[in-house]
Steps between C-alpha positions, in 0.01 A plus 500: 500500500868587482756232465759564779704179441729683249587766753597236755766361257644847435798581718519839647813701456665618807667835552844337420386365176366835396822662598709252293266563206540876545874466523519295177300753319720781632812306403367430148407852460858628605654264277289609202579857568864437536504316171336773323741759627807281421378443155452872453821614654725262292789708339588510135728189420839565354648309230846406635634379176422822307776732393241742363619853613134589574506262785637602839848350441625623842229304680580182294875546571423538886306179478787315359754661742284390780473147364888503459520598875280228606709246300824637673339457838414138405859453379637623820271280704608191295855593537464529877320165510767329305772621761278367780446168320876474437568545868228243590557231229820559345601657162393194298132499607222518258337789699813710460532453124124556453512828715797621297339420166170685610715803617672509153172471323349778699793717442490436124133578489550831699765607242271418208203701679758794551574501125134502408455800743792683337346441162169652607684796663675556165167516325394755756806714432496459113124488467525235249515119512843334478614377159535136633126498596340654182 
């Protein structure tokens, strides 16, 4: 005789549960495929500190110029905030001095990044590392 008691305790999966299971499997498969393609499609990394003429110095210089531009945008935003804070809270407010300090810091950082970009461009023009870097 067959014991049917174990079958009584089993819960039957409805169509909704099956659809959820199928959706999860599809999602897992998609994530796996995307992960594989992302890993395979990664580009060659660039050593941004390298002044080796064999590296793409133009690309490195462009990176530093873009970073300098971003710092200048942040400096402008902080300078604008300082003006607004001054109008709201007065010239002696901590927010005003903090915003001005940040604007100054961002501008200094932008100037330094611009100097680095110029050094990389010089390497590209001369096809040799600058004397100070060797």
